[in-house]
N, C-alpha and C positions, 0 to 999 in steps of 0.2 A: 515544499508549503506553497500553496496559491498567495498571493500579493495583490492586495488592491490599495489605490491612493487613497486617502481620506474622501475626495472628491465622490471616487467610484464606489465606494461604501456609501456614501450619504445617498447617491443617486441610485443605485442599485441595491437597494438593501436587501431584497428578496434573495437575489444572487449570492450577496453576502452571507445570508443565511444558509441557503442551500450548501454552499462551500464549508462553511464551520461544520455542518453534519458530517461532511464526508472526512473531513480531517482540521487541522491547526491552517490558520488564516494571520497572515502579516498585514496589519496595516500601515502604510508610510504617509507620511507629511514630508513634502521637499525632498524626497528621494531618501528621507531616513525612517527607518523603523522606529514607531512610536509606541504599537501596540499587537498583541497577539491574542487572536480569540481562539476559545477550545472550545467544543461541545460539552452543557452540562453532564450527558449521561457519562461522558468518560472522566470528565473532573480530572485529567491529566494535564501536568504539564506537559509542554513542548518537549521530545526527546534532544540529544545533543546530535550534532552530527557522527559524533563517534559511537554513539549508543545506536544510531541508524544505521552505518556501516556493519556494526557488528550483527545486527540482525539480518541484513542483506546479505553479509557472506554467509550465515548459516542457511538461508534460503537458496543462495546459489550453489552451495555445496551439498543441497539437497538433505540438509538436517534440520528444516522448518518449514512448515508450509505457508502458502501464500495468505492464507486465511490467518494464518497465526501471527505472521508480521503486521498484517492489517491491524488486528487487533491491539496488537502490542504497541506500534507506532502511530496507529492515526491515519496514515497514509491511506489515500485511495490507489488502485492498482496503476492508474497512470502514473501516479507521483513514484510509485517504488519503480517503475520501469526505467524513468526519468534519471531516479538516483543511483540504480544500477549500472545506467549509461556513465555518469557521472564518475562513479567510484570504478570503473573499466570493469564491472561482474558481467558475468554471462548469465542468461537463464538456465535453473537446472534443468535436467532432463529428465523427465517423469514417466515411468513406466507403470502404467496404470492396470496392466495386467498381474503386476504383483500384489495391488492391494484388493484383488476381487477374493471372495469368499469360494469355499469348494463347488457350490452350485451355479456362481457365477461364472467360475474358470470353465465348469464342464459346459454351460451353454455358449460361452466363446468357443471353447474348441471346437464343438458341434457346428457352428456357424463358420467359423474361420479355416477348419481344418480343408488341407488340399488333397487328402489321401484318397 
């Protein structure tokens, strides 16, 4: 979650709004969180760290897509990477060839076949 001080939020309102569109934003005053802003479209309250860790573990295990994690958590991809590092999780290995349909796989084999 991105954080702005109250002064930064006031002086950089456009940047604050852009950040809120990407995910939840914390506003601090004197070093303490005083507010959390959430985009209207999502209307979701911020997820707990435990809920975020559960989603990121599913992603790391290859059981959930990055886009699904972003949709569920409201985190931007850079925030996902930061949280994964904090939780000691590794990025999943994605084998895109397994996701091709038959015609795409045939084209792939035709182009990359070394026979």
